[in-house]
N, C-alpha and C positions, 0 to 999 in steps of 0.2 A: 283465590285464583291459583291454578296449578299449571305448571309448564314442564315440558320435557327438555332438559338442558342439553344444548349442543356445545360445540367448541366456542370459546370466547372469540368475539370479533375484534376488528382493528380498533386501536385506540386513537383519540385525537393526538395530533402531533405536539401540542403544547399543553403543559400541565402547570397548576399553581405550585409555587415553591412553598412547601409546607414547613421546612426547617432550614435555616441557613447558619453557617458560621461566618464570621467576618475576620478579615486580616487586620493587621495593625493600623491600616488606613480606614477601617470601617467599611471595606468593600466586600460584599457577599461573594464568596468564591464559588463560581459555577464554571467548571473547567472547559468542557468541550460540548459541541453538538454531537449527539450520538447517532450512529447509523440505525436505521429502522429495519427490523426484520419483517418478513412477510407474515409470519404466524406468531401469535403471542406466546405459544409454547416453545418457540425455538430456544434451545439452550445453547450456550456458548460452545459446548463440546459437540453439538450436533451440527453446527454451522461453522466449521473451522476455516479460518482465513489462510489462504495459500501464499500470501504476499510476505515472504521473509525478506526483510529490508536490507539484509547485508549484501545482497547481490541481485542482479536482474534476472537470474534464472530460477526456475522452480522445478526441482526433480519430480518425476512422475510418482505420485502416490495417491491414495484415495482416503483422505482423512475423514470423509463423511461416514466411513464405515468403522472408524476407530472405536467409538463408544456408542454404537447405534443400538445394539441389542442387549438391553439390560437384563432381560429375562434369561438369556442364555449364558450370561457371564456373571460370575460371582465377584463383584467389584466392591471394595470397601469404600463407600462413598464419603466416609468421614475424612478422606484425603482432600476433599474440597476445602474443608476448614484448615487442615494441616498445611496445605499449599498457601492458603490465604495468610495464615499466621507466620509461615516461613518468610514470606516476602516482608511482612510487617516487622517481625522481630529482627531480621537482618538489617533493615533500614534503621530501626531504633537503636540497635547496638552500635552502629558506626556513624550514623548521620542524624542523630536526634536533634541536633542544633538547627536543622532546617525546618522544624515544626514549632509552632507557638504553643502557649499554655492551653488554649482552647482545643487545639488538635490533640495534644497529649491526653487531655481529659476524655476525648472521644476514644482514643486507643485503649485507655484503661477501662472505660465503660464497656467496650466491646469484649475485652478479656474477662470481665466480671459477669457476662451474660451466661445463662444456663446453656448447656451443650446443644440442646434442641434449638434454642434461639439463634445460636451461632450458625448452625447448619442451615436453618431457614434463611437467615440473612445472606449468607454466601451464595446459596442457591438463587435467590432473587437478584442479588447483585450481579450475578453472571448471566442473568436473563435481560430482557429489554427493560431497562430501568425507566424511571419517570413515567410510570403507568400504574394503574390500579390492578391488583391481583384479587380475583375472587377466590376466597378460601376453599369453597366447595370444588374448585377446579384444580387445586393443588394436591399432589400426592407424591410424597418422597418416602421411600421405604426405610431410609436411615433415620427419619424423624419419627420417634415413637409417639410423641404427644404434639400433634400439629396445632391443636387448639391452644394448648399452653404456650407453644412457641410463638405464634403470632400475637397472642395476648401479651406475652412477655416483651416483645419488641415494641408494641404500642404503649404498654405501661411505662417503658423506659423514657418515652416522650422525646428521645433523641434519634432513634434509628428508624422509626416507622410511625405512620399516622393511620387512623381508621377512617373510612369513608363517612361513617355516621357522625364523626366529630368535626367535619368540615362544614362551616356555615356557608349558606348561599351558593352551593355547588350547582353548576349548570346542568340542566336536564340532558343536554347532549353528552356531557361527561358520563352520566349514568347510563344512558341508552347505548352508548358505544360498547358497554360491557356485555350486552346481550348478543347472542348469535342471531343470524338471519331468521332461523326458524322460531326462535323465541320472540323476536319482534313481530313476526306474522301472527303468532298466537296472541301476543299482547294487543295488537291492533284489532284482531277479531273479537277478543273478549270485551274491548271497550267500544265496539261497533264503529271503528274508524274506517274510512274509505282509503282506497289506493294501495292495498297490500297484496294484490294478486300478482304483481310483478315489480320490477325495479330493483335497484341494488340497495345495499345496506344504508348508505348515506341518504338516499332518497326516502327510505322508510323512516329514518330518524327525523328527517326534516318534516315529513308528513305528520308524524306523531306530535312533534313539538308545535307546529303551526295550528293543527286542529285542536290541540289542548288549549292553546292560548286564545283561540277564537270562541271557545265554549265556556259558559259559566257553570259553576257548581250549584246544584239544587239541594235543598234540605227538605226531607219528608217528615212532617210533624202532624199533630192532630188537626191543625188548622189547614193542612194541605201542603202543596209544594211552594217553596219560597226560595229566593236567591240567597246565597251565602255571601257575607261581606267580611273583609279583614278588619283589623283594629283601626285602620284609618278610613273606614267607610267606603273602601273600594270593593267592587265586585270581585269575588275570588274565582279565578278560572280553574278549569280542570287540570291545569298544569301542576298545581299543588298536589292534587289527588294522584296524578300520574307519577309524580316524583316519589311520594310516600309508598305507593304500591310497588314501584320498581325497586326501591330500596329494600322493601320487605322480601321481595322475590330473590334479589341478589344475595342477601345474607351478608355476612361480614366481608369487607374488602380492605386491603391494606396497600399502602404505597411507601416505598423507602424514601426517607427524607433526603433532600438535596445536599444539605451541609455535610453529613458524614460521607456520602458518596464522593463528594469532591475531595475530602481528606484522604480517603482510601485510594482514589485515583492518583492523587499526588504521591502517596507512598509507593504505589506500583510504578509510577513514572520514574522515581528515584531508583527503585530496586532493579528494574529492567533496563535502565539506561536507554530509554526510548529516544530515538531521534525523530520520530513522528508519532502522532497519537493513534493508538489502537487500544480499545478496551479488551482485546482478546489476548494480550500478552500472557496473562495468567494461565492460559490453556497449555502453554509449553510446560510449565511447572507441573500442572495436574497430569498431563499425559506422561510425563517422565515418572511421576510418582506411581502411576498405575501400570507402568511398563508398556505403555502404548507407544511411547517414543523413547529412544535411547540416544543420549548425547555422548559425544566423545569424552575420553578422559584427558583432562588438561589441568594445569595449575591456575586456579582462580586468584587473580590479584585484584582485589577490590579496593580501588582508590577512594580515599575520603576527600580528594581534591577536585572531584568533578564539579560540584557546586560549592563554592567557597563560603557562601552565606545564604540566608533565606531569600534575600532580595534577588540574588542571581537565579534561584529556582523560580521565583514568581515571574521574573522577566522572561525566563525560558518558557514557562507555561503560557504566558500571554502571547509570545511569538508563535508557539505551536498552535494556539487557538486560531490566530489569524491565518496561519498557513493552512490549517484544515479547511477554513471557509473558502480560501482562494482555490485550493486544489479541488474541492467539491464542484466549484463553478467551472473550472477548466476541464474537469473530467466529465462534465454533463453533456458534452457535445458542442454544438455551434455556440460560440461565446459572443458572436457579433451583437446580438440584442442585449448582452449583459456587460458590455464594455464599460459603460458609465458606472454600473454597480461595482465592478472590479476596481475602477479608478477610485471610487469613494472609500473602498476598503483599504487599498494599497497606498494611497497618497500620504496618510499619516505615518506610514512605515519609514519614509525618508528621514524624518526627524529622529525617530528612534534609532535608525541605523547609523546616522551621523554621530549621535551621542555615544552609542556603543563603540563605534570605530575609534573615536578620539580617546576613550578610556582604555581601549585595548592596546593601542599603539604604544602606550607607556609601559615599559617593563615586560613586553611580550617575550616569553621564553619559548622559542620555536621547538626545542627538543622536548620540553615537557608538554607544551600545548598541542603538539601535532596530533596527539590521540584524543585530547580532551576538548579541543576547540569546537568540535561539532555539538557539544552540549551547552552551547551559549545561545542567547537570544540573537546575537549578531550573525551567527551562522544561518539561522532561519531567515533573518531579515535580509541578508545578502541574496539568498535565493529569491525572496519576494521582490527585491529591487529589480532583479532581472525580469520578473513577471511584470512589474510596473512599466519597465521600459518597453516590453512587448505590447502592453495595452496602449501606451502612448503612441507607439508606431502605428498601431491599428487605427487609432483616432487621428492620424495624420499630424500629430504634435511631435514632429521629428526632432526639433531642437531640444526639447525637454528630454526625449529619449537619449539623444546624443550626450547630454550632460551627465546622465546616469551611467552610460557605458564608460565615459571618461572617468567618472568617480570610481566605478567598479575596478577599472584597470589601474587606478591610482593606489590601490591597496594590495598587499601581497600576503594577507593573513587568511582570509576566508574564501573557500571554494576556488582554490587556485587551479584545479583541474578544468574549470570552465573558462579560463582566460582566452583560449583559442576561439571559442564561440563569441566572446565579447569583442575580440579584435575583428572578427568577420562582420558583426553587426555594425560596429563603429565605422569600418571602412565602407560598408554599403551606404550608410547615411551620408557620409562625407561625399561619396561619389554622386549620389542621386538627389539629395534633398537639402543640402546646406547652402547651395548657391541660389539666392532668390531671383537673380536676374540671369536667366538662361541665355540672353542675348549678349551678355558681357563675357566675351571669349576669355579675357584675361582672368576674370574671377572663376569661371568654370574650370580653367586649367589649374588655377591655384588649389581648388578643392580636390581635383583629381590627383594632384601631386600629394596632397595631404593623405588621401585615401591610399595611395601607393606606399607612402611612408608608414602608415599604420599596418599594412600587410607585411612589409619588411620587418617591422618591429615584432609583429606576431610570430614570424618564422624564427626570429632570433631569440625569442623568449623561451627559456628552458622549461617553463611551466605550460607551454602550448603543446598539447598532446598531438601525436602523429595524425590522429583522426581528422584534425583541422588543417593540416598542412596542404592537403590536396586543393581544398577550396581557396585558400589564401594564394597558392601558386597560380591557380586559374585566374583569379582576379588580378594578380600582378601582370600576367601576360596580356590580359584584356586591356588594362589601363595603359600599358606600354604601347600597345597598338594605337589606342585613342590619342595618346600624347605624342605619338610618332617619335618614340625614343630611337636613337641610332642603334643599329645592330650591335655595334661594339659595346654599347652601354646597357644592353638588355640583359636581364637575368636568364641564365641557362638552367633549365630544370631537367634536361635529358637524363642526368645521372640519377635522378630520383623519380623519373617517370614511372607511373604505375604499370605493372606488367598486365598484359591482356590474357584472358582465358581463351580456350578453344571453344568454338561455337558448334552447337548441335541442335537439330530440330526433331521433335517427335510430334506426329499428328495423332489426334485422338477424337473421340466423340464427346462433345460438350452437350449436356442435357439441361442446362439452365442458362437463362439470359444473363448478359453482363449487366451488373448493377453496381453503382458506385458504393464502396464500403462493404460489399458482400463478396465472399469467395465463390467462385464459380464451381459448379458440380460437373464432374466428368465420369466417363465409364472406362475402367481399366481393361486390360486384355482378357481378364477372367470374367468380364461382364458386370462387375460390381461397381456401384456408385462410389466415387472417391473425389479427392481434391486433384488439382492439376499436378501437384508434386507426386502424389501416389500414382497417377496415370503414367508419369514419366518414369517412376521407379519400376513399375511393372514392365515397361519397355527395356529398361536396363537389365532387369532380371532375365528377360528373354534373350539377352545377349551374353548371359553367363555370369553376371555380377551378383554377388550377395550385397545386401544393403539395407539401410535404414533411412527413413525420413525423420531426422532428429534435430536439424538446425543447430548442430554443434553439441547436442546432448551427449553423444558418445565420447567426444573429445574432452568435454568437461568432466565426464566420469573417469576417463583415463588420467586426466590431470589430478583429480581427487585421490585416486589410487596411489599415484607416484609421489605426490607431495603431501600426503596425509600427515606425516610426522612434522614436516616443516610448517604446515598450516597451524598446527597446535603446539608449536614451540612456546616455552614459558617467557613470553615477551611482556614487559610491564604495560599495564593499562588496557590491553586489548582483550582480556577475558575478565569481564566484570561479573558474570553470573555462570551458573552451572549449565545453562540452557542455551548455548550458542552453537550454531552450525559452522561458524567461521570466526576468525579474529575480527575485531572492529575495524582494523586498518586495512583489510583486504582490498577495498576499493579505492585506496589512496596510494600515492607514490611511496609512502612510508613502508608499505609491506615489503617491497623489494629492498629498499635501502637498509632496513633494520635486520634483514636476514641474508644479505648479499653473499656472504661466504658459504652458507649452507645451500643456498639456491644454486650458486655457480658449481659447487661440487656435484649436486644432483644432476644438473644439466650435462656435466661431463660424464656422469654415469650413464645417462640416457644415450649420449653419443656413442658410448661403448657397448650399447645394446644390453644394458642391465635392467631395463624398465620392467621386464616380466618378473624379476625377483621381488621388486617392491609391490607389484600387483598381487602376487601370490601371498606375500606376507600379510597385507592388509585384508585380503579376501578371507584368509584362514582365520584371522582374528576378529573381524567385524561383521562378516556376512550373516551369521546366525542371528545377531542382534539387530541387523539392519540399521546400524548406527547412522544418525543424522550427520551429514556433511554437505557443505555447499557444493553444488554441481553433481553430487553422487546420485546415480540412478541404479538401484540394486536390481532393477528388472532386466538389465542387459545380461545375457548369458556370459559367464566368465570365459568360456572357450572362445566366444566371438570377440570379447574384449581383447583377449590375448592375440587372436588372429589379426584384428585390426591394428594392434600395437606393432606387431611384426611387419605387417604390410606397409605401414607408414614409414617405418625405418627410423633408426636412431638419430640421424642428422636432422631429418624433417621434424620429428617429434620434439627434439630439443629446441628447435627454433619456435615451434608453436607454443611450447610450455613457457619459454622465456617471455613471449608476448603477453601471455596470461599473467605471469608473475609481475610484470611491469605495469600492466594496465587492465586488471581483471574487470574493474567497473565499466570500462569503455569497450572492452573487447570480448566480454562473455556473450555479447549479442553480435549478430551480423555474419556469423559463419554460414557457409553454403548449406542449402537445404538438405542435400542428400550426401551421405557418406557410403561409398561402395568399395568393395574389395574382392579380389580373387586369391584365396589362400594358396592354391596350388602354384600360382605364378608369383606370389608375394607382391602383388600389385594393388594399389589403391587409387581411388579417384574421388574427388569432390565435385559436386554439381550444383550450381545455383539455377533454380527453375524460375522462369519468367513467362507469364502469359502475355497476350497482346497488350501493348502500350505500357507494360511495366518497365521500370528502369532500375538500375543498380543504385543503392544508396552509397554514400561515402564510406560508411562502415564496412559494407560488403566489398567495395572496391579495395579497401585496405587489407581485408582478409585474403582476397584473391591474390593481391600483391605479395603478402607474406608467404602464402602457400606455393605460388609459382616460383618465388625467389628461393624457396627451400627445395626446389625440384620435385614438388608434388603436382601431378597433373590436375587441372581444374577445368571444368567445362561450364559454359553458359548455355543452358538448355532451354530452348524455346518450346513451350507447349502450345500448339496451335490446333484450331479446329480443322478436322479433315473435311476437305471439299470434294465435290464429285469428280473434279478433274485431277485430284491428287491421289496417286497410287501409293 
């Protein structure tokens, strides 16, 4: 039989574990569920992840083009192996105690492989693992002897297995390796029906079921006869289909699960990951081939992140559960999956309580402030909040209430979320803790409890300003309901949020309003655009220059001015050479540990010296396009300088101070549009809202900061133009 081979099709989602390593408890280590790519040929460097976890922003760049054209770029692809070994050797040099004897044997076995075997292993490791690879579909120009490479991996019996050596493999497993065209050809050759249409899964199902329903015939001198297996059962054509498919496919290999888990663990330690991603190695590779340039700073690699192997195993387990939960929460409507989430999260409570009790003893806040994020308890604390959310959705409010009480009872993990926990606790106290709504005395008692919780939240130094507004609103509402005397009421006029100026632009909307979808409009030039771009075109008609950046240009200015402070040699915050920001940027520790340098820089900004810092960084870093959190090199330097001058020293100092104190909370929520008139040295921020849109609390707080710094802010309504509106 002959076929014309097309691209390999999708693989089944689950594969047999062909090789495992066990930990000291005899448990097979399989770390994480891996994301699935659309195409089997997707390489990690061709599908680059934009989610840098150090901050909520993502500077504009196009990583999909970074290593796209191999033919036009002479790249030394042996750097894949170099990057892989760099991570491995760094970990073994300083933290080898985190790995057991079995894992060390895997590391040594890998180092002993031939060069081509190493190159092939790393190539396949960076692709979609847990799948079979057809050797005839692999082609890497840096591997001189592909056949010897895959045979060497299989021969090792540690790193890879051959398809032909796997007993009782399922026919669907085999057929999934064929392309659609190959399946059609196979069905035609075997005279099967149902191959004129349908998708790949339907074709595989048809091949399998028709083969199972037909018996094999033997043609001998005595004529046709049925074939039987050794147990006297009729042999179906499935066996024949399996053999012929294997022959057509040729050799296929799959990486073994055990070593994959070991190398993932090593990369987790090397990159100091706070959430799982199999793409961390891309940063190192891109830096090695000069596709990404990282800032120069002093790497202070601590050996105290994981004090022992058990701490690392516990951390991995917590990240695995966190990955499962996040996948479900990010999948859309979670209502049908609430019970699944509860089953996953309910055991977390016990783990969290155990971690909490062991951490409270001997907790060194100064040392642990940077390192506490690399503990299982840090992830479990986040999941406890998720569990409380699930319980509330299931109307199990008392259980949720006890969790919020426990979360607020500790001051070690995720202190920046305490304001949210106070809000949730106060809400439950106000609405759900009183079982007898007719008992006025009991209702008032719980409302007073809710009021006390809000007051405690406002007094808590760990409650970020972003939560103050909601707590204040709830206090005023509760005082009205409790009929508190005017002289005893809280007065929040001195902290009342400042209001923006309102403006309305009318435009042509060319799409219907749909929940969850952005509407499409037409700007003054007649082009299709978003409502923000429609309003921007109207501002430009009024003489303003501007961008729809949602704070992008402000974060770029911040990166320019605070570049040297961001990369000061502070212990524990630079663990690898491939960071865009210090690890503590999104915590309150960033400001506290650099207070003197930050305050001096803020004074320099007040004195209108910001342009000097911008020029200095631009001259030094622009040519390399050095990676830095918030930095977008696409902004024209002249416009950056104009924007800086139009904002003014006083206002820019106030904005930068907010970012220094709460970058994690405040890097989002800035007004949509930034506008300026360089001739008049005027600037304007504008938050665009279409019909039925409302300001979020984060947006309200940014408006308050800007207006308080004497920067004009407008709330711009983008409305559809009616016939009676001129």
